[in-house]
Residue, then its C-alpha position, 0 to 999 in steps of 0.5 A: x338490888x331490889x328497888x322498893x317503893x319506900x326507897x323511891x318515896x324517900x328519894x322523891x321526898x329529898x329531891x322533888x324528882x319525878x317517880x320514874x326518874x327517882x326509880x331510874x336513878x336508884x336502878x342506875x346506882x344499885x340502890x345507893x341513895x346518896x349516889x342516886x341523888x348525885x345521879x339526878x343532879x347530874x341529869x338536872x332532875x333533882x329540884x332540891x339542891x341540898x341533901x340532908x339526913x332525915x331529922x328523926x331522933x328526938x331529944x334536946x340540944x343545950x348550950x352553956x357558956x363559961x367565960x371564953x368557952x361555950x359548949x353544946x351537947x345533944x341528948x337523945x330520947x325516943x319521943x318528943x314527949x320526953x324533950x318536954x319533960x321537966x326532969x329530962x330538961x333539968x338533966x340535960x341542963x346539968x350535963x351541958x354545964x358539966x361539959x364546960x369543964x371537959x374536952x370531949x364526949x367521952x370525958x363528959x360521960x365520965x364527968x360527975x353530976x351531984x357525985x355521979x358520972x353523967x353516964x349513970x345519971x342518964x341510966x337512972x333517968x331511963x329507969x324513972x322516965x321509962x324511955x331510952x336516952x343517950x348522950x350523943x355528942x358535944x362540941x365547943x367553941x372558944x373566943x374572947x367573946x362567946x355567944x350562944x343562941x337557941x332557936x325556938x327554945x323550950x326552956x332557956x338554954x335548950x331546944x332543937x337547934x343550938x348555936x355557939x359563936x366565938x369572936x374577937x372584937x365586936x360585941x354580944x349583940x352582933x354575935x347574937x345576930x351572927x348566931x341567928x344567921x347560922x341557925x337559919x343558913x346552916x353553913x358547912x364551915x367558917x371559910x373556904x380553908x376549913x371546908x371539907x375538901x372531899x365535899x368540894x371535890x365531889x361538888x366540882x365533879x357533879x358540876x362538871x358532869x352537869x355542864x357536860x350534859x349541856x354539850x358545850x366545849x371544854x373551854x366553856x365548861x371550865x369557865x362555867x365550873x369556876x363560876x359555879x364553884x365560886x357560888x358553892x363556896x359563897x353558899x356553904x361558908x359562913x363568911x361568904x354567905x349573904x348576911x340575913x340581916x342585910x343581904x347586901x353584905x356578906x357575913x365577912x363584910x358585916x363582921x369587919x364593919x362591926x369590928x369583929x373577927x369570927x373565929x369559930x362556930x358550932x351549929x347543932x340540931x337534934x337528930x341530924x344524920x340519924x334515921x329511925x323508924x317513922x311512927x305516926x302520931x297516934x302510934x307515938x301517943x299510944x307508945x308514950x301512954x304505955x310507959 
């Protein structure tokens, strides 16, 4: 596979590796971007420890809480201008409210808003605003207490990052602090038991290769891996993370001190995992002006 300058740039942007190292990684992995990041990490050449999909799609995340259930929905648009449009915001808010009564995104698309299915409401809005839109996903949390939080809200209840926290015990004030922590720290799961085991095994294999590059004996490597995986779990599970409000405590300990048990959470960020063609700001303005 031909390795292009754009591929090298993308890998450098995501890992902070040198140009030649990035090119070699792509060559060694036949252009597989994800495998190239892992290759760089095993060689100690990737300065960025985490990978994430480029946040390219636009739109809004909205949250809504009805009693013991909270929902978050993502509605995408082509440009950020539409996310600031009052008509679009009103529609997204109504979709979020409708989501509290359904189980999944397919049911949400069929749910009624003012007598029309959500799918038709979106189609109508495409016609009036003149830009493609889509209902991408929804997620829900239930608990004795459900708290929502929007980071940098554009209007109440919606913005670029939405968080829901389900708890038993504690109070809404503590729940709000946990939600803010989740927005900032982006944990992969609630605890070790709910962490994707494929992700765990992949990280373990990478750490083994990194340790072997050091030339140390296998017995020493085994001890190194135990410590590194313990650190990985602490960094990637909500309960294991250092609480941003008081880094001397883990989130789990902070919850115990507050008399709360965190039962679940959702963190939804606009466009995560979606890639689209990059446009410069002038081109985006020109596109919006044409309608």
